[in-house]
SEVO-269553 format. One record per residue (C-alpha): residue number from 1; y negated, x negated, z negated; residue in one letter. Coordinates in steps of 0.2 Angstrom, whole numbers, plus 5000, padded with zeros to 4 digits. Last residue first. Layout:
// residues N
(NUM (Y X Z) "A")
...
//
This chain:
// residues 122
(122 (4943 4934 4975) "V")
(121 (4927 4944 4971) "S")
(120 (4910 4935 4972) "I")
(119 (4899 4935 4957) "A")
(118 (4883 4931 4966) "N")
(117 (4876 4948 4962) "T")
(116 (4864 4961 4970) "F")
(115 (4863 4975 4958) "V")
(114 (4857 4991 4967) "L")
(113 (4851 5004 4955) "R")
(112 (4848 5022 4962) "N")
(111 (4832 5030 4954) "G")
(110 (4826 5039 4970) "F")
(109 (4813 5026 4975) "P")
(108 (4826 5012 4975) "D")
(107 (4829 5001 4960) "V")
(106 (4832 4983 4962) "V")
(105 (4843 4972 4951) "T")
(104 (4846 4954 4953) "M")
(103 (4862 4946 4945) "D")
(102 (4868 4929 4942) "Q")
(101 (4885 4929 4936) "S")
(100 (4893 4920 4921) "G")
(99 (4899 4934 4909) "W")
(98 (4883 4933 4899) "P")
(97 (4872 4937 4914) "M")
(96 (4859 4925 4921) "A")
(95 (4845 4936 4928) "Q")
(94 (4837 4935 4945) "I")
(93 (4820 4943 4948) "H")
(92 (4815 4957 4959) "P")
(91 (4797 4963 4960) "H")
(90 (4798 4981 4966) "A")
(89 (4786 4995 4969) "F")
(88 (4773 4986 4979) "P")
(87 (4784 4978 4992) "Y")
(86 (4776 4960 4993) "Q")
(85 (4787 4956 5008) "K")
(84 (4788 4938 5002) "A")
(83 (4797 4943 4986) "L")
(82 (4811 4951 4996) "L")
(81 (4814 4936 5006) "Q")
(80 (4814 4925 4991) "A")
(79 (4826 4936 4982) "Q")
(78 (4838 4935 4997) "F")
(77 (4837 4916 4997) "A")
(76 (4841 4915 4978) "E")
(75 (4856 4927 4980) "L")
(74 (4864 4918 4994) "E")
(73 (4882 4921 4992) "D")
(72 (4880 4940 4990) "T")
(71 (4890 4953 4982) "E")
(70 (4883 4971 4980) "I")
(69 (4885 4980 4964) "R")
(68 (4882 4999 4963) "L")
(67 (4872 5011 4952) "A")
(66 (4869 5029 4953) "S")
(65 (4852 5037 4947) "G")
(64 (4853 5052 4959) "P")
(63 (4870 5061 4960) "T")
(62 (4881 5062 4975) "C")
(61 (4886 5073 4990) "D")
(60 (4882 5091 4983) "G")
(59 (4863 5089 4985) "H")
(58 (4863 5084 5003) "H")
(57 (4849 5072 5006) "E")
(56 (4861 5058 5009) "S")
(55 (4861 5039 5011) "L")
(54 (4877 5030 5016) "H")
(53 (4878 5012 5013) "L")
(52 (4888 4998 5022) "V")
(51 (4888 4980 5016) "C")
(50 (4897 4968 5028) "G")
(49 (4881 4961 5036) "D")
(48 (4867 4973 5032) "R")
(47 (4871 4991 5034) "S")
(46 (4862 5008 5034) "V")
(45 (4871 5025 5037) "Q")
(44 (4862 5042 5037) "L")
(43 (4863 5060 5031) "Y")
(42 (4848 5071 5032) "L")
(41 (4846 5088 5025) "P")
(40 (4842 5102 5037) "F")
(39 (4825 5106 5043) "D")
(38 (4831 5107 5061) "D")
(37 (4850 5107 5063) "G")
(36 (4866 5099 5056) "F")
(35 (4856 5083 5053) "R")
(34 (4863 5065 5057) "H")
(33 (4858 5047 5056) "Q")
(32 (4864 5031 5063) "W")
(31 (4865 5012 5061) "D")
(30 (4848 5010 5052) "L")
(29 (4849 4991 5049) "T")
(28 (4846 4984 5031) "F")
(27 (4832 4972 5028) "G")
(26 (4829 4976 5009) "L")
(25 (4811 4980 5011) "F")
(24 (4809 4988 5029) "D")
(23 (4826 4995 5031) "V")
(22 (4832 5001 5013) "Y")
(21 (4815 5004 5005) "F")
(20 (4804 5010 5019) "A")
(19 (4818 5019 5027) "L")
(18 (4821 5028 5010) "A")
(17 (4803 5032 5007) "K")
(16 (4801 5040 5025) "T")
(15 (4817 5050 5023) "E")
(14 (4813 5057 5006) "D")
(13 (4825 5064 4993) "F")
(12 (4839 5051 4993) "I")
(11 (4856 5052 4985) "R")
(10 (4867 5037 4987) "L")
(9 (4884 5037 4995) "I")
(8 (4895 5022 4993) "P")
(7 (4906 5015 5007) "T")
(6 (4922 5007 5000) "T")
(5 (4932 4996 5012) "K")
(4 (4951 4999 5014) "G")
(3 (4965 5001 5002) "F")
(2 (4983 4994 5004) "S")
(1 (5000 5000 5000) "M")
//
């Protein structure tokens, strides 16, 4: 038995704010988006390298305020990229964790917590 990749779904409430955060600030690519009709909630996918996230305005898909960990082997370089963008709502810093990893937490405009970590799984 084996399991494939996990794709988290994060709740969003505003398309403009979501794209400004995930695409413009974090540097993800907008892969696709879908609405069942005009004035229906938006569902979309963003990705950066091997990290794929689904973002949803549908109230039944997920809960705002979720948290997830995203592994990276270039945490310091990623932090420098983010700080250079001077995004007014986040000033990420790297924190040494007691369990040995270096973590950088960024909260999206909807209260979802993305923890970028250098703790690479084996």
